N, C-alpha and C positions, 0 to 999 in steps of 0.2 A: 504494500500500500504506500509506503514512504517513497519508494522508487517511482511508482506510478504517478503520484501527485507532485513529484519534483522536490521532496524534502531531503532525499538521500540519493546521491549520484550512483547510477548503475555501475560505473567504473570502480567505485570504492567497494561496493558489494562484491564484485568479482575479485577484487584484490584481497579482501578480508575473509570472504566466505560466509559472512554474517547472514544468518537465515531469519532470525527473529530477535525482537527486543521487547521486554516487558514494559508496557506503558499503562500506568494507572489512570483511572478517570478521576481528575481532581474534583469533580462535582460530587463524587461518591466517596472516594477514599483519600482523605487528606494524609499528609505525611505523618502527623502525630497519631491519627487514628489507625494507620497501618502498623505503627509501633505498638499501639495498645492491643490490637488483634494478635500480633505475634507474641507480645508479653503475656497476655491472658492464657494463650495456649501453652507457653513454656512453663508458667507457674502451675497451671492445672496438671500438666504432665509430671511435674516435680513432686507432687503430693504434699508440698509445704504450704502452709497457710500464709497469707500476706504479712502477718505479724512476725514471721520468722526472718523477714528480709530487713537488713540494715542499710542497704545501699542500692540505688538504681542509677546506672549511668546510661544516658541516651546519646548514642552516637549518630551524628548527622553531618552532612556537608551542605545541605540546601536549606532554604528559607522554610521555617515551620508554619508560616501562614499569617502571622501577625508580628509587626515590628515591636521590639521590646518585650516579647513574650517568651517564656522559657517552656519549651515543649516537654522537658524532662519532668517538670512539676505536674503537668497534665497527665503524662503517662503514669507517674507515681500515684496520683489520685485515682485514676481509673483502674490500674492494675493491682496496686498494693494497698488500696484503701487508705492512702496517705501515710503508710508506715515507712520508717527509715528516712534516709536522706536521698535527695536526687540532684544530679548535676548533668548538664548538657556538655558533651564533648564534641568539639568542632575542629577536628584535625584532618578533614577531608578523607582521603582514602585510608588513612591509618587510624581513623576514629574507633572502629570496633575492635581491632586487634590491640590498640593501645588501651582501650577500656577494659579488655579482658585482663591485661597485665595489672592495671590499676585496681580492679576489684580483688584480684588475688592478694595484692599487697594489703589492701584494706581489710580483708578477711583475716590475714595473718596478724594484723594489729588490733583486731577486735574479736577475740575468741568468744565473747558473749553473744555474738551475732552469727548464726549458722549459715546464712545465705545472702547472696547478692544477685542482682539481675542486670544484664546488659541488653538493651534494645538498640536496634539500628534501623533507620528508615530514611529513604530519600525519594524525592520526585524531581526529575530534571525537566522542568516545564518552562515554556516561555512565559514572561519575557526575560527571566533571569538566565535561563539555560536554553541553548539550542542543542538538544540531544544529538542531532544529526550532524552538526558542523562545529561544535565547540572544541573538539579535540583533533589531534592528528588522525589520519585515516586508520589508525590501529584499532579503534573501538568506538562504540556508540554508547552513550549514557542510558542505562536502564533504571526503571523504578523498582523498588522492592523494600522488604522489611524482614527482619529476623530478630530473634531473641535467644538468650542463653542464660540459664540459671547456673550459677557457680555456688556449690554448697559443700560443706563438710559431710562426710558419711557416704551413704549409698548413691545410687544413680546408675545410668547406663554406661558411663565412661569415667576414666580417671585422667585428670590433667597432670601431665608429668613436667611440662615446662612451657613457658611463654617467653619468647624473645621478639621484641620489636625493634626495628631499625628505621630511622628516618633519614632521608637524603634531602637536606634543605637546598641543595644546588638545583633541584628540579624547579 
C-alpha cells in the first residue's frame, strides 16, 4: 500500500526486502494505551498483584500525545493501580534495553520490592515522524509495544546478564 500510494519508493523495497511494517491506528491505539495493553498482559501472566511492583519504567522514543505529560504515570495508574514509582525513559533505540538494566539495579537495591515492570511503546506518525523517509534506506519505523516483568523467584526465564552499550557518535 505504501508503495502504491507513493509513500515508500519501490526501489528501496527491492533493496531492503521489506515486506510489511506494523502501523497503529492513532485514533484507536495511542502510544500510552499500547503500553498499558502490553503491561496488563505481562502483569497478569506474572501472577503478581500490582502491589508487588516497586518500579515501572516506560521506554519510548516518540511523543506520548500531550506536551508536558508523563506517559509513565498513566501506565503506572492503569497497570499497577498506582503502586510503586514510575519514570519515562527516552533514550531512543536503547530505551528498553537500558530500562531492563536499570530495573535490575533497582531491584538489587530494594530487596523489599519483589518486582519491576518495563513497558515500551512507540508510534512513528506524522507530523513528527515520516516512517517511510526519516531514516536511511536500511529500515522503516514500525509501531509497537511490549512489556516485561522482572521479579525475584519463579517465572519462565532467568536473566543471567544485561549489558548495554551506547554509541553517542551516531
